[in-house]
N, C-alpha and C positions, 0 to 999 in steps of 0.2 A: 359930488354929482360927476357922472361917466363921462368921459370924452369920446366924442365923434370922430376923432383923429384917426387915421389907420396906424397898426401896430409896427411897429419897423420890421423891416425883415432880418433875420437873425443869419450873422456871417457864416459862411460855412466852416467846418472843422478845419483848423491848422494841421490836423493829424491825416484827414483824407485827402492826402497831396493831390492837387490835379483831377479830381472827381470827375468835376463837370468838364473840363476838356478832354477825358479820356472818353471817347465814344463807345467803341465796341473792339477792342483790341482783342485778337486771336493770336493764339500759336500754334504750329502744325502738331497735329495730336490726333487720335483717334477717336471716333465717337463712341464713347463705351456704354455697353447695356447694362453693366454692373450700377447696383445704387450705391454701393460703397464708394466706385470711382466718381460717381456723380456728384455724391455731398463733397469727396475731396476736391474736386473741379470748383464747387461753390465756396468752400474754403481757402481756394487760391486766389478766386477774384476777390473775395473779401481781404485777404492779409495784403493783397498786392496793391490796395486803396493805404493801407494803412503802414508807416514806417516803422517797423520793431524788427524785432530778432525772431527767427523761425528755427527750430529742431526738426527735422524731417527724419522719422524712423523707417525703419522695414529691413525684410531681408536681403541678401545681396542678389542683385541684378534685378528688384523689382520697379526701378526707374526714379529713384530717389533725385538723383541728377535733374531727370527731367522736369521734376514737381519744382525745383529751384529754379530752371530755367523757366516755366512757366510762370513762375512769379514775377519775375524779372520782365520778362514781355509783357504780361498783362498789365504792369504797374507804370507809375510814371518815371521811372529809370528806364524804361526799354530803349532810350538811344544813348545811354550809357555803359561804360564797359561791363562786362560780367567776366569774372576772374575768378576761376576755380583753383582749388588747390588740395591736392591728396596729403593729409596728414601724416596718413602711413610711408609715404615719400620722403618725408623730412629726414635730411642727415643732421643729428643732433650737434656739429660743430658749425653748421650754417644754417640752421632751423629759423634764428631771430632776425638774420639778415635775409632769407627767404621771404619772412612777413614783413618784416619793417623797412627793410634795406638797408644800405650802408655806403659809407663814404671810401672815395679812394683810398688806398692804403692803410684801410683800419683792419687788416688782419693779411697773411701771408696767401698770395694769389688775389688781392683784390685791386685787380689791375685797373678799374672805372667804378663809378659809383654805381648805384643800382636803386631803384625808388622801392621794392619789395611791393607784396600784393595789394596791400592796405592803399598803398601812394598809388599806382597802377590802377587801381579801382575805383579811385575820388569819383564821386557822384552816381557810382553804379551799385553793384553787387558784390560781394565776397561770398563765394561758396566754400565753406570747408569743409569736404570729404574726410570721412571716417574721422570726426572729429574726437573720438576714443580712443585715437592711437597718438594723440598731440602728447610730445613728452612732457613728463609731470614739472619738470622746471621753467617750461615754457608757458603755462598755464596763468599764473600769477600775471606775466606779461600782457597777455591776451586778455584777461580780465581787467586790466588797467585801460586798454583799449576801447572796450567795450563800456566802460565806465568814463571817460574823458573824451574819446574819440579824437584822439592824438597820439602821432608815435613818433618816437626817435629813432632816427636809424643808427645801427651799430658805426662806434668811432664818431660820433656827433654829439652835440649838446643842444642842438638846434630841435625844436619840437615843430611838428609839422600838423595841424589840424587837418582831420578827412571826415569826409562827408560820405559813409557807406550804408547799405544795409548789408546785415552779417545773415547768412541761411547755414544753418551747419547739418549734418547729417551722419548718421551712424546705423549700423546693422546690431552694436553690442548694446547691453542693458546698462547704461550710465550710472543709475542708482545702484546697482551692484557694484560696478568699478569704484563709485564713492564710499561702500562699505569697506572695501579689500584696500581703501586710501590710492587709488590709482588715478583718481578723477577729483579734481575741487568742486565741493558741494557750491560754493558761490559762484563758480562758473557755468555749472549746469544750469542754477535759476536764471542767470544772465541771458544765458541761450536760450532756454526754455519759456520765453515770453510768449509763443505760440509754438504748439505741438501738432504737427500733422502726420499721421500713420499712413503710410502706403501699404494697402494690402496686396499679399503674395497673389501669385498668378492664380494659384489653386483654389483661391477663394471668389474669381472672378470668372469661372468657367466660361459663362457666356460672353466674354469676350475673345476669347483662344481662336475662335474661326476668323476674328475680324484681324489678329495679329497674324495668322497664317497667312489670309489675304493681301496684308499689307506688305508683309515680309516677303513673299513670294513674288510679287509685282516689283518690289524693290530689287530683288536679286535678278530677275529676269532682264530688268533693264540693265543692271549692271555687268552681267555676263552674255547680255545680247543673244538669251536663249527664250524658247516659250516658256511662258510661264505654267508652274506645276501645281495642279490643283488635286488634293488628296480625294479619292473615293470615299464614299460616305461610310464605310466602316472601318477606314483608317482615319477619317477625320473624328469619328467616335471615340477612337483611342486617342487620338491627341487629346482631345477635349477632357477624357477621364487620366491622362497621365498627370502624377503630382508635381513635375516642373522643379525639381529642387531649385533649380538656378534660375528659376523665375523667367520673366520676358527675355533676359541676354542668353539663356539656355536656347529657348524658342527661336530665338534669331538664329543661333548658331547652329541650330538642328535643319532650319532652313537653307543656310547656305551651306550646308554638307549635302543636301542634297540635290545642288544645283552643280556642286564640285564633283560628286559622285553620281551622276543622272544615270550613267550605264549600272548602276548597283543600288538604286533608291529602295529595293526591299530590304537589303543586308543593312544600310543605314538604319532604316526603321525598325529592324528587328534588333538592332545593335542598342536604339535608344530604348526601345521596351524592355530589352533584357536587363539593362542597369538604370532603373531609375533615380537611384541613391546619389551617382556621382559620373562625371563624363569621362568617356575613356581615357585610360592614361596609357603611356608605352609601358613594356614589359620591364620590370626591375632585375639588375643584373645580381645573382647570387652574391651575398655578402661573405667575405672570408669567415668571418665567426659568426655563423647564422643564427638567431634567435631560435628560441624552443619552439617546434612547430604548434602552429594553432589547429586544433581539428576542424574541418570544415563546416561553415554554416548550411542547414539544410534549405533548401531553396521554399522562399516565402508559397504559401498555397493560397489562391484567392478565396477570399471570405472566410479563412480558417479561423476560429477563437483562438486566443493566447493557451498556452497548455495551463493546467492546474495549477496553482500556486502553491507552495507548503502550507501545511497546515495553521501555521500562525500567521499568514500573510493573507490581506484582502485580496480577493481577485481584480483585475483590471480589465475593462473592455477593452481595450486596443493596446497595441505596443508603440504605437505614432505618441512622439513625445509633444508634437505642436497639436495634434488632437485630443490628448489628456489635458493638456494646458486648457485648450478652449473650453472642455466640459467642466473643469475643475472652476473656472472664471463663472460660465454660465450659470453653473450649480450652486456658487456660493452667492451668486446676485439674486438669484431666484429664494434661496434660503434664507436671505437676509431683506426680503422685500424691496430688493434695490438699493438699499441702505450700502454705500462704498466703503465706510469707515468700518461698520461691522464685518462687510465681505473682507476688508484688508487683512482685519484679525484673524479670520478664519484661515485666511492663505498663507499668513505670517509674512506679508509684504506691507511696504510703505503706502501710503494714501496716493502719492504721485504714481507708483508703479502700479497701482491697483488702477486709475485713472487710465493709464496707458495701456494696460490689458484690457479694460472694458472697450476701449476704444478699437482695439484689435480684433477682439473675441465679441462683441457685442455691439456692431456698428448701428444697431437699431436705437439700443439705450444711448449711445455717443450723441446720436444726432438730436434725439428728443432733448439733452442736457444743452445740447449747442442752441438750439432754438430759443430755449430760455434765457440764455446769457447772450443772444443777440444784439438785445437792446441796451446793456450795458456798456458805459462809454470807455473805450480803450485809451489806458493810462499812457502818457507819453514815456519814452524809452529811459 
């Protein structure tokens, strides 16, 4: 016989920490017009509620640290420390100390004790930038921390418990590094609980005018100058520029316009003439010069690649990023969206294929994300 008693209210998930108390936390950012960035912000909101490791990937200068700071600001750890460490700057002899701390006198020059990054960030977020640069000998020690959430300072036998969320970032292909023996596979899977791919600026052109307005207003305040606003034809060129350095390069270009405000046309001409790399000072002629390399012809707008040798297939473009995007999209189309078969066609692992789909086919990745949204997140 059925009972008329009301059903008990289910208790909230212990993994969605402080969801009810977090009203509508915001972080300083631009209102993006790009669909891929709006999807990324939705993922940030979701990840901020769940205490798990996050791997952020993307090209240099695209804003990976900003994503990490957004997760910190939008989550329950917002009032706790955010400690960032660039792994490419670690000194091999001191790397373990920088991460886990040391005791006074534990090595030459240790005049005092140090807490290390993990203990300094206790209760908050540790951001490990350029994780692909982490010394190989240090990777198993980091893995142990991520498994047990405890650290042992150099020169000590005392174990310290830590409560942190770890967010790692890289512009490298970690799976390729795994194949080369340069990165531990078990550490990769421990870090890659959630993967967020930050799109390059050239794939979010609708946001470029917003960035120009934002950085121009910033440097106008910084230098106490009238705000620079590009003419429509200049703005159109800036939107179509490839920006290999992404948002960082755009910000620096706007800054140069303010520094050389009497030579804006020259600054813009230099930017548009050399899209592949920033301006560098001229090199001094070496004593033993290398053999001269014939000059490369200037690229012609809308020109097609020259005809290949008879035994080689023609390619539609020489842009490697565009070739990769076309290969991924066509492999997914040829296999009816089956990632495993598409991965076999491209000769990559399924994990790499998943990342490539997220970068090259965001509309497919978003559909898969919606299907999995109801799946319960496992504890770390």
